[in-house]
N, C-alpha and C positions, 0 to 999 in steps of 0.2 A: 893774325896770319896778313898779309900784306893787302891794303885796299884795292889793289888791280886784280888779285884775285879773286874777291868776293864777285867784281864787276864779272869777271871772265866765269865765274860759276853761274850767276844766275842766269847767263845767256846760254849757255847747254846745259843745264842742269834735271831738264825736261825731255832732251833727247838723247844725249850722247849716252851709248852702251855701257857704259862702267857704271853710271848713276843709274840708268834704267836696271840695270842686274844687280844692285845694293839695295836700291829700294823695294824689288822683290824679295831676296832675302830677307828683309825685314818683317816683309810683311808676311812673309810665310810662318818667321817663326812667332809674330805675336799670334796670329788668327791662330796658331795650335795652342795656344796657350788663353787666349781672350775670349775665343769665337766669337757670337756675334751680344755676348750681355754687354750691358755697360761698363766702360771701363775709362778710368782717368790716367792718361797717357802722358809725358815727360818729353819730349824732344832736347836733351840736354847739348848745349850746342846747337841750334836748329840751323846757324851758318843765314842763306838766303831763301829757307822755308820750301822747298823741292819737294822733300820727305813728308813733311804735313802734307804739301795739297792733296799729293797723289795718296796717301793713307788715309785722310777724313772724307775725302768724296770716296773712298770704295768702302770705309765701314762707320757707316751714319751714327751707332750706336758709340760708337769711342770718343771722349772730349780730348783734345788735345791741347797742351799748354806749351811751347817755346819759349827758351831763354838763349840767350847770345850776350856777350860780351861786347860785339861791336855795331855800334851806330849804323854803319853802312848795310851791315847783315840783317839788324832790326827792321832797318825799313822796307826793305828789298821783300821781307819776311811778310809785314803788315800788309803791304800793296799787295803781297801773292794769295794771302789767305782771306784777304778782305772780300774778295771774287769769289768765295766759296758758297756765300749767302748760310753761313750760321757762325755760331761762334767760335772761335777759337781764339786762345791769350796767347800772347807774343810779348816777354817782359823784359827788361836789362838785366844782367847778372852773368855771374862766374860760377862756374863748374864747380871751382873749389868753395864758395862760397855761396851755395842757392838760397834764394827768396822764398823758401817755402818751410812750413812745419814739417815735422819728423811726420811719419808716414800717410804723406799726403795722397802719391800716387802708386795704382796699380800695375804701370811697368813703366821703362822708362829706355828709350832708346839713347843712344849716343854713337854717331855714325862718322868716322873720322876726324875726330875730336880729339881724346886722348893724346894724341900723338903729339899735337900742339901745346900742353900744357906741362909745364914745369914739375909740379906737384899734381903728379899724375895719381897717387895714390889717396892724395887729399880728396881729389875728386870723384876717386871711388869709395870714400869714406862716407863724401854728401849723398851719393846716388842709394846706398846701403841706409843713411838715415832719413831720406825724405820716400821709402819703397816703404809699403803696408807689409807685415810679414806672410810670405807665399806671394808677392810681385817678382814680377821678372825684369831682368837687363838685360838688354841685346844691344851690343858693340862692336865695332869695326876698327878695326886698325891696320896699319900697313907692317909689310913682315920682312924680315930680316934684316939686321944691321947691316951687312956686309953688300946688303942693296943700295947703301946710301947716294945718293944722287943729285944732280943739279935739281930732280923733280923738287926735294926734299928741301935745298936750301929754297927755293922760291915759293914755294908756302910756308915757308918758319917752321919746320917740324922741331920737333926738339930729340925724338928718338924712332925708330924703326923696333918692332918687337919680335921677340920669340915666341911659341907658343905656351912653352912651362913657364917662362916669366911672365906674360901674363896669367896663366893658369895662378900663380904663386899671389902675386899681387891683386887677383880677385880676389881669393881665400883670404887673405888678413882684411881685407876689408870688411869679412865679416858675411861672405855670397859666398853660395855654393853653386861650382861648377857643373852645368848639367850637360853642355857641349861645345867644344874648341875646333872648328877646322879650317885649314885654309881652305883658299876660292881663288880666282884667277888663277887657274891651273893650266887652261889650253893655250893662255895667250902667255905665259911665264916666258918661255925661251925668247919671244920677241921683246917683253920690258927687259928682261937681263940685257939681250942688243942692243936696244934703244938707251938704256941709263947707263949702262957702264962700257960699253964699246965706242959706240957713236959720238961722237960731237954733241953737244948740250943745243938745244933751238934756241933762237933767238928770243923765241916768245917765251922764255922761261919754264913753266912748267906743263905738264903732259895735258893740262884741262883746256880740251878742244873738241869741237864734233869734227868729225872726219868727214871724206865724202862717202856718198849712200851705200856704196856695196861693200865698202869697210864695216862702217858702224855695221851692216848687215851680216855680214861674217863672226863679228863679234859677240854680237846678241846671239847670234846659232852657237855658238863655244859657250857662252852663257847658259843656253836652255838646255846645252847637254851634259853641263856642270851641274846644272838644279835635280836634272833627272839623276844625275850618279848619286847627288847628295840624298835624297827621296828615299834609295834605295839603300845605298851604304853607310849612308851616316855622316862621311869624313872623305877629306880629301888628302893627300897624303903632302903636298906642297901647294904653293903659291904666292903671290906677292901682296896680300892681304889674309888678314884673319876676323876669322865670324866667332863670338861667343856668345854663349846664352848663361847666365846665372839667374839665380833665385834667393830672396832672403828669408832664410829658415825661421827665426826669432825676431 
């Protein structure tokens, strides 16, 4: 990802509606499976450390390791997790060649990372390798190839995913899919209009903080989606796909 995008991410990750919603989805999936038991969690492609910062503070029994290939991201992540007052390891490395022994982790999170990786199935294989049997992987990826836009170019994407495509790739890595749902459903018409009908913004990507009323409206929409998912389990479309898989053997 371009260095400028890491600076933008670090500036808004704690406050922008999208990242707040994404982190809550991941928190819910991990909490459901790990509870309050001690667990080793890997953030594979930790970026600027926002997810670890938020979840490590909320779950003191989980120990966190973040790995990223970008020196800029690692510097931001180390600075941010240092304020937690507890040990969180941030290490350099690629998700296609993770620098950890087999069966090292109870859970792996990879949030908006796979779509940057040319060899995404190699990365999924690495997730399976370093995950212990019975461990869980939580993934988030952008949905629909036809939604490719200026945003994908700005953040240096390699692809967007179909739900069935993601399920097939996860299965080939030796992981069993438990859940794969779209989300960002309520804002979806606005996303399509912004990215396919309107001129590209001069700022590049859509990673930016909106005025407070707009942030509040989007956050409210995300709360409705979370309530729907708790009851119904899946949403039929959206600009993102959240997937949960387990390692059986």
